[in-house]
C-alpha positions in Angstrom: 32.6 44.4 135.5 31.7 43.1 132.1 32.2 39.3 131.8 31.3 36.9 129.1 32.2 33.5 127.9 33.5 34.2 124.4 36.1 33.4 121.8 39.5 34.1 123.1 41.8 36.5 121.5 44.5 35.2 119.1 47.1 35.9 121.8 45.5 33.4 124.1 45.2 30.8 121.4 48.8 31.2 120.4 49.8 30.0 123.9 49.4 26.4 122.7 45.8 26.3 123.9 43.6 24.7 121.3 40.3 26.6 121.2 38.2 23.5 120.7 39.6 21.8 123.8 38.9 24.7 126.2 36.5 23.9 128.9 36.4 27.5 130.0 36.8 30.7 128.0 36.1 33.9 129.9 36.8 37.5 129.0 36.4 40.2 131.7 36.9 43.9 131.5 37.0 46.3 134.4 37.6 50.0 134.9 41.0 50.9 136.3 39.5 51.4 139.8 41.1 49.7 142.8 37.6 49.0 144.1 36.8 47.0 141.0 39.6 44.4 141.6 38.1 42.3 144.5 34.6 41.9 143.0 36.2 40.8 139.7 38.6 38.4 141.4 35.7 36.9 143.4 33.5 36.4 140.3 36.3 34.9 138.2 37.4 32.6 141.1 33.8 31.4 141.6 33.7 30.3 138.0 37.2 28.7 138.2 36.2 26.7 141.3 33.0 25.5 139.7 34.9 24.3 136.6 37.5 22.4 138.7 40.1 23.0 136.0 43.1 23.3 138.4 41.5 21.6 141.4 43.4 22.4 144.6 45.5 25.3 143.1 42.8 28.0 143.3 44.4 29.9 146.1 47.6 30.4 144.1 45.6 31.5 141.1 43.5 33.9 143.2 46.5 35.7 144.6 48.3 35.9 141.3 45.2 37.2 139.6 44.6 39.8 142.3 48.3 41.0 142.1 48.2 41.1 138.3 45.0 43.1 138.2 46.3 45.5 141.0 49.5 46.1 139.0 47.5 46.8 135.8 45.2 49.2 137.6 47.8 51.0 139.7 50.8 51.0 137.4 49.5 50.4 133.9 46.4 52.6 134.0 47.5 54.9 136.9 44.2 54.2 138.7 42.3 56.2 136.0 38.8 54.8 136.2 38.1 55.9 132.6 40.7 53.4 131.4 39.9 49.7 130.9 41.8 46.6 132.0 41.2 43.3 130.1 41.5 39.8 131.5 41.2 36.6 129.6 40.9 33.2 131.4 41.2 29.9 129.6 41.2 26.4 130.9 42.4 23.3 129.0 42.2 20.1 131.1 45.6 18.9 129.7 47.5 22.3 129.8 45.9 24.0 132.8 44.7 27.5 133.5 45.9 30.5 131.4 45.3 34.0 132.6 46.2 37.0 130.5 45.9 40.6 131.9 46.3 43.6 129.7 46.5 47.3 130.6 46.5 50.5 128.5 49.8 51.8 130.0 53.1 52.5 128.3 54.6 49.3 129.7 57.8 48.5 131.6 60.8 46.2 131.5 60.3 43.4 134.1 64.0 42.8 134.2 64.4 46.2 135.8 62.0 45.5 138.7 64.1 45.3 141.9 64.0 42.1 143.9 61.9 42.5 147.1 64.4 40.1 148.8 67.4 42.4 148.7 68.6 45.6 150.5 66.2 48.3 151.3 63.5 46.5 149.3 63.0 44.1 152.2 61.4 46.9 154.2 59.3 48.4 151.4 55.5 48.2 151.7 55.2 47.6 147.9 57.0 45.9 145.0 56.2 42.2 145.7 53.4 41.6 143.2 55.6 40.3 140.3 57.7 38.3 142.7 54.6 36.7 144.2 53.1 36.0 140.7 56.3 34.3 139.7 56.3 32.1 142.8 52.7 31.1 142.5 52.3 30.4 138.8 54.1 27.8 136.7 54.9 30.1 133.8 54.9 33.9 133.7 55.6 35.9 130.5 55.3 39.5 129.8 54.4 40.7 126.3 53.6 44.0 124.5 56.3 46.0 126.2 55.1 44.8 129.6 51.5 45.9 129.2 50.4 42.2 129.1 51.2 39.4 131.5 50.5 35.8 130.7 50.3 33.4 133.6 49.9 29.6 133.4 49.1 27.2 136.2 49.4 23.6 135.3 
């Protein structure tokens, strides 16, 4: 994992977060290896807990971040450890926590993801990540043909 506190990308700033009001700016990159997900989530969550940006909502953020990174690794990068997943985390005391995860994949249309609450999908052992993220976060948007997910927790 490569993590640094840095200037955010223009995509993060364009999400109505004012760069000079951010109390946390973190950029993390990880190889598209399933074994890299948990250590990254733990490290990011430790910083988020210390910053107390969304006090009391950390468990929602942790699960959403874990699901977003897993989707990026498994579906976006096809678990090819030579590929890189990017994650930006920003905290603005008035707006909340913004997390952006990007993968190098070809993308997908989130509208075409089947509901895990209907038919045979109820019995599937996968396919709940996007549903969970939408339940846990206050705003979820996909950009760049589905290769980027933007999650906001107020």
